[in-house]
Structure formats: C-alpha cells, structure tokens
N, C-alpha and C positions, 0 to 999 in steps of 0.2 A: 351140318357143322356151322357153328356161329363164328363170325369174324371177331377179332380182338380190336383191331384198329377201327376207328369211328369215321363216319362220313358226315360232313356238313353240306347242306344244300342252301344256296342263296335264294331267298324268297323273291318272286317276281311273277308277272302275269302267266307264264307258262305252267306254274304249279299252284296257283291260288285256289283252284276249285277243291272242294272236299275230296272228290274222287281221286284227283291227281296227288293230293297230299297223302291220302291213305296208301295209294299205290307205291309211291316212292319210299314211304316208311317201311312197307312190307318188303320192298326190294333191298333195303339196307341203309336208308338215311337215318341217322341218329340224332341230328341237331339241325337247327335252321339259323341262318344269318340274315339280318336286316341291314341293308346298306343305308345309313342315315345321310349319305350325300344326295339321295333321291327323296322324292316326296313321301313322307310317312304319315300323311293326314289320316288315311283310312286303315292303317296297319293294325289297329286294335281289333278290327273284325277278323283279320286273318289269324291273329294270335289266339283269339277266342275259339276259332275253328280248330287250331292245332291242339288247344287244351281239351277240347271235346274229344278229339281223336285219341289223345293221350289217355284220357279216362276210359274210353272204350277198349283200347288195346292194353291197358294196364302197363304202360311203358313210359318211364319218365323221359321227357324230351327237353333238352336245353335249348334256349333261344338266345342268340348273341346280337347285341347292338353294336354295329361297326360304325364308330363315329367318324365324321368327315376330317377333323383335325385341320391343321393349317396347310391346306393344299393350294399351291399357287396356281392362279388361273388368269387367262387373258380376259379382257372386258367384253362387253356386248358388241355384236356386229349388226349392221343394218339388215342383213338378210342371211338365209341359210346357205351353206355350201359355197362359200366364196373361194374361187380358184386363184391360186398364186402360181405363176409360171416358174419353171426352173431358171435359176440365175437372176430372177427379178429382184429388184431392190424393194425392201419392205421395212416400214418404220414401226417401232414400239415406243409409245410415249406416255405421258401422264395426263393427257387431256380426257375430260369426262364424256365427250360426245362419242356416239357409236362409231365403230370402225367400219372399214370397207376393204377394197382390194389393194389399198396403198398403205394403210396404217391401222393400228388397234391399240387400245389402252393397255398399259402394263402397270397395274396398280400397286407397285411395291417400290417406293422411292429408295429404301435402304439398299435394295438389290440393284436398282437402276444405277445408283452411285458407284457400285463396286464393279459393274460389268466393264470389261476392257476389250479392245480390238483383238480379234482372234477367238474370243469366247464363243461357245455354241449356245443357242437357245433352242430347246427341244419342246415341241408343242404336241398336244394330244397323245400323252403317254409315250412320247418319243417317236411317234410316227413321222413327224416332219422336223427337218433340221434347218436352222437359220444361222449363218456365220456373221458375227459382228464385224462390220467394216469400220465403224467409228461412232462417236457421240457428238451431238450438237444441240445445245439449248434444250436439255432434258429429253432429247430424242435419241433412241438407239437405232442407228442405220445398219440394216442387215441385208444379206443376200440369201434368197431361198436356195437350198441345196438338195431339195427333194423333188422327184418327179411326181406328178399327179397330186400336188398339195391342195387339200381342200380344208378350209378353216370354218369353224362354227363357234358360236358364243361360248364363253366360260370354259373353254378347253384347258387342260392342265399345262403348266409351264415347268420345265426343269432347266436349271442353269448349272451344269456340272462344274465342280471345283470351286463353287462359291457357296460359302456356309453362312447362314444367318440364324442366330440362336432363337428358337421358339420354345420357351420353357413353361408356358401356362396354357391351361384349357381356354379355348375360345368361348365367347358368349354362346354361340350356337351349340358347342359341345356340352356346355353346362345345362342348357335348356333341354338338349336331347337326353342327357343322363336322367333328368327329372322325368321326362316322358317314359323312358325305358324302365325306370324304377316303378313308376305308376302302373305300367302294363305287365309287370312281373318278369322282366328279362332276367336271365341268370348269369350272363357274362357281358362285360363291356370291353370292346376292342378299341384300343387307342392308336390312332393313325399319326404317322409322321413325327413320332416322338424322337428326341435326340439323346436323351439321358433318362434317369429315373425320376426326375422332378415332377413331371406330369402324372406319373404313376402314383407317387406319394400324395399329390394333391387330390387325385381321383379317389384314392383310398379313404381320405379324410371325409369325403362327402357321400360315400357309398355305404350301404348296409354290409355287414360282415358276410352275409350269405350270397353275395354277388362276387363272382370272380373277375379278375382283370387280365386281359390278353394284351401283351405289348407287340405291336406290329413292327417288324424290322424291315425298313425300306430305305435307309440312307447310311452314308459313311459314318456320320457322327454316332448313330445308334450302334454300329459295329465297334466303334472305338470305345464305347461305354457299355459294352454288352454284359460284362459280369455284374455290374450294379443293376442293370435293367432286369436280368434274369432273376437276381435275388429279390428284387422289389415286386415283380409281377407274379401272377399265378400260372401263366402260360405264355408261350411265345408263338407268334405267327410269322412264318417266313413269307413275306409278301413279295414274291419274286418279280412281279412286273416292274414296280417302281425301283426295286433294288437293282434290277438289271440295267435300268437307265442310269442309275447313279454310279455303279461300279463296273459295268460292262457285262454282257451276256455270258462271256466265257468264264467270268469269275464266280458266277452264281453257284454252279455245282459244288465247288469245294467249300464255299461259304455255307451252303445248305448242310453238307456233311459235318462241318465244324460246329455249327450251331446245334444240330441234333445231339452230337456227342457231349457238348458242354451242358446242354439242358439235362441230359441223362445224369451227368455227374452231380448236378444240383437238385435232382428229383423234380424237375419241372417239365410239364407236358409241352409238346411241339405240334403245331399245325402247319402243314405245307400247303400253300395256296397259289393260285393264279395259273390259268391256262393249262390245267391238267388234262382236260379233254376238249380243248378249244375247237377242234374241227367238228365236234358233235353239236355245235350251235347250228350248223347247216346240214350235217351228214349223220346218217343213222349208224355208222360204224366208226370206231376210233382208228387212228393210225398206229402202227407198231411202235413208233417212237413215244406216243402218248401212254400206251399201256406199259412200256418200259419205264417211263417217268414215274408212274404210280408205284410200280413194283420197287423201283430204286428207293423211293421215300420210305416204303415199308421195310425193305431190307436194312436201311440205315437206322430205323428205330422210331419213325414218326408215330405219334399217337393218333393223328387225325389228318385226313386229306379233305380238300374242299372243292366243291363245284361252285363256280361263280355264274357267268353268263350262260353256261351250258344248262343250268337249272332254271335260272331266272327268266331268260328270254329265248332259250334255245328251242329248236323245233322237235328235239328228241330227248326230253329230260329223263324219261323212264329208262330208255336205252343207255343213257349216260350213267345213271345210277347202277344199272345191272352190270355194265362194263367195269365200273370201279369196284363193285362188290366181288365179282368173279376174280378180278386181278388180286385183290387183297387176300381172298381165300386161298388162291393158288400159291401166293408168295408166303403166306403164314404156314401153310402145310410144309413147304420146303424148310422154313425156319425151325419148325418143330422137329423135323427129321434130322436137323443138323444143329441142335440146340447149343452145343458147346461153342459154336462159332459166333453165337449171337447174344451171349449173356452180357448184361449191362454192368458197367463199372461205375459204382456210386461212391461218392466221397462222404463218409460219415463224420470225419473230423472229430469234434468234441460234442457232437449232438447225440445224447443218449437215446432219444426217441428213435432216431435213424438206426442206431446200433441194434436196438431191440427188434426193429422191423426187418433188419437184414437177416436175423436168425429165422424169421418167418419165410424169407425167400429160400433159404437152404432147405427147410422142411418141405416147402411147396414143390420142390423138384422130385420128391418121392412119388412114385406112380400111384401109391395107395392113398395119397392126400388128394381129395377131389375138389375141395373148395377152401377158400380163406374167407371167413366172415369178419368184417371190419366194422366195429361200432365207432361211428365218426360223427360227432356233433357238428364240427366246423367244416369237415371235408379234408382236413390236413392229412390225417392218417390214410384216408382213401387215396390221396395223391401220392403219398410216399410208397404205399404198397403197389399201386399201378406202375410207378416209375421203376420198380424192381423187376418187372416183367416175369412174374412167377408162372410156372407151368399150370398150376391149379387155377380154377375160376375164382374171380374176386366178386364177393357179394358184400355190398356196403349197406349199413343200417344207420339211418338218421331220423330223428324226430322232426327235422326241419325239411319240409317239402322242397324248398328252394335249394338246399344243400344236395338233396337227392337228385334234383334236376341238374345242378351244376356238375356233380361228379360223374354223371352219365356221359359226359363228353370225353372222359378219360379212357385210355386203353384198357380193355378187358373188364371194365367195371359194369356190373349189373346192380342197380341201386334199388333199395327197398325203403319205403317210408314207414316207420314204425315208432311206437312209443319208446321213450328212453327207459333204460333199465334202472331199477331202484336199488339194485345191489347185485352181488355175485350170483345168488340163486335165480334172481329174476333174469339176469343176463343169459344164463343157461336155458331158462324156460323159453325166452324169446328165440334163442338160437335153435332150439329143438323144434319149435313151431315152424320156423323158416326152413329148416333142413327137410322137414316132411314134404314141403312144397317144391323142393329142388329135385327135378326128375333125374338129374345126372348123379345124385348121391344115393347109394344103397346101404343096406345094413352091413356093418363091419368095415365100411369105408372110414377113412380118417378125415376130419375137418379141423383146420386151424382157426381158432377164435382169438381175435385181438380186441382189446378195449382199454380204456383209461380209468384208473381208480384214483380218487372217488368219481363215481358216475356223474355226468352232467357238467364236467369241467373240460372245456375244449382244449385240444392241443397237448394232452397229457397221456398219450398211449404208453402204458408201462406194464401191460399184462399180456401174456401169450399162453394159450392153452391148446394142447393137442387132444381132441375129443374123438373117441371111437363111436360111430353111430350105432345106436341100439343098446348102449351100456348105461 
C-alpha cells in the first residue's frame, strides 16, 4: 500500500552516500531539503547523485532550498563551549572583539535599543535563558537563569515580545537563490518572514516552475497568515522557533489552525521540527513522537519532515521506516472513516476551483481508480491534491521541474510527458499512461482534467469521465 502523505529528509553526512540515499528513498522518502544556513559548497555533487537515483528509479524527487533568512545570532567567541554559571552576570554589547565567559557581541543595534529591564534573551534555539537586569553604555547586563549553560559562536538569539520588521531578502538569501536555481532546486523555503512581502520579492526573481514555501516561525507571521498563505505555494510549520516565540503549549492549537486554514485555500502544509528527535541517538522512537506524526496526518498535513534525524542522526533508515509505518497506519484509519476527514475548501468566485470540486465528488466513487491531471504550471495538481480525493492522483506536465515540484504534494504521482496538441491527443496520452498504471483495470473509471486551449497554464476548464477499454 502506498502512502499519500510525503516525507522530506534533510541532507547531511548521515545520508550523503549513494547507498543510503537509495535506501531511504526505497523506505519512503519523497523529497530532500538542503539547509542553506550550513556550508553548501559541495552540495552540487549530492544533487547530481540524487538526480542519478531519480533516473534509475523513474521517480521524480523534489529538492528544497531552505534559506537562512534573517536569523539573529550572537557574535564570535574566543573558544568553544564557554560555560556560564547559573545566576552569573553576563553582558551583551556591540563591541567587535570576540566574546568570552563575561560578554559577547550582540550585533543588532535596533534591537539593543528596544530591550528593557525584565526582558528575556534566549540563546541557542531557546536552550539558555538570560534575564535583562539593565542597560549601560550600549551594554545589556543580564543574569543567566539556566543550569549547565554552554555558549558557542554564532548561536541563535530570540528576544520574545520585541518585534523588528524584516521585509526584504538578505544578500546571502539572494546569492543562495541563484545557486539553488543553477543546481535545479524545485522549491525555495523562506525563513523568518513576517508578512507576504519577501514572498512577492522572491517570486519576482524566481522561475515559474519553482515553488515557494513560507516558513511560519514567529508572531508577526501568524498575524499576517492569510496574506502569507495566499502568496505562497506551501506553508511549513517550523515548530522549533515558533515554540520559542509563542510558547510550547500554544503550538498544537496553532498547528491545527494552520492546517485547516491552508486546506480552505488549497495550499499544502509541511509539519517540521523534532518529529523523531530521539532517533538522532536511539534506534527506536518514543510513543509521543509516533503520536506526533500521526496527529499531523490526522489533521491533514501533506508532508512531514526529518531534520537532524536524517542529516546527522545515527539511525536515519530506522527513522524513515518509523515515519512511513506511522503514516500508513494513520491513513488506513482515515480511509476507513472517510466521512470524518473530508476537507472543507473555499471556492468563493474561483471557477477553476468549482470545476475541480466536482472532480472530488466523482473521485469518491469506488469505481473511479485515478484522476489524471494535465497541469503545465502545477496549479491544477495543487488544487486536486488539496481536495484529498479517494482515487489516486496522476499529474502530467511537459515541464520536468513542475513534475518534480508537484511530487511533494499529498497523493500525487507525477509523470513527465509531452503536452497535448488537442482533445484527441489528450485522450491518446491518457490511454498510454493508463496502460502503465497497474492499479487501473478494464472497465474501471478514470477522471481526466485539462485546460482548453492546451498549453495555457492555469486554465483548467474540462473534466471527462472515461471508462477504460472503451
């Protein structure tokens, strides 16, 4: 049985070898993420390796460039693993020299000016807490309130309740977009955005066959979520930084709310961060972690993601197996209780959505085995996937990058094929593909959707119910 939800694995030393990549693809990985916060100098070799495997396995594999964005970080320290004692006073300042066990550079004057007595400064993804005692001569005087605090250079900084607008791509992000485009990445993930402005800026410089993922990880993004969802192609719920911003106990309800909202707007959702964190060191998952994956699938997530578990973990293959088994088990239950999980989609005045909603109703008939979607741009594929039909979704595009991009979506099997020249040619291509689909037999029904005239993106306006063999 094939799973519908997709799995992203973050690339790293644990899975760089060709054998490991093949193994985890066989076990259920559908896409790969590259973290551009780390060194990507030699990533081209790994991408070439994935494309070779893709060709051998005849499976389109999306690759995601996760940009660094404006992540606040402390400055350089003189040595590694500098220990700060509990209740010790510690200074954050704007000096350029390397830090030590008494002070470190805080290179954000606009934030430094806004910090007040009583504010918290969180270091290293929230691991260590410093309470602000006061300010003096461009110095923030704090007290360490964490046991076993160990600082290293360039670790992240969060200052809850202080908002500084960042509405443009950084120079590094622009450079990384160029590299990602040159290497044939299929998705760009934007980090630490606060509204739709960076998405729109990115769209202006990207090719149309590259999708944009908006990572949701701060309060401002939540405040502007409707505009962000409309502007992006997909949403990633980056629960690590989001938890630091809004509190861990708030994340579950925000996750559910975002998945529901994305469903209404027919946008895909990726749930990320610490899904199988314990498997970095252990070869089995905790019950809580398995439950976390199942919850995301029950709620309607398109995709779940492995981060350090895949990139640097000791047991990447076991982590993928655990995730796949959990998805399959959860999806089996959902199929058996389908009425409880049908999506609610807002069509409003969008005639294309209205047409495709009729496809969804047909696809719940048990005699309909597949939906074939001709999709030049990928838009129709995204809409059909968002409707969560019971039948399998097979997308056809003449653009290899679109075929790779939509392979990240729930339930989509993508095929790269020539574009149809007309109605008869569309049926000819469909029949050729149906012959290769092992799950479709004679007298089964297949729904075919396309846009007329052919070759014009975003114009799905035709639905045909075809009985195989006639």
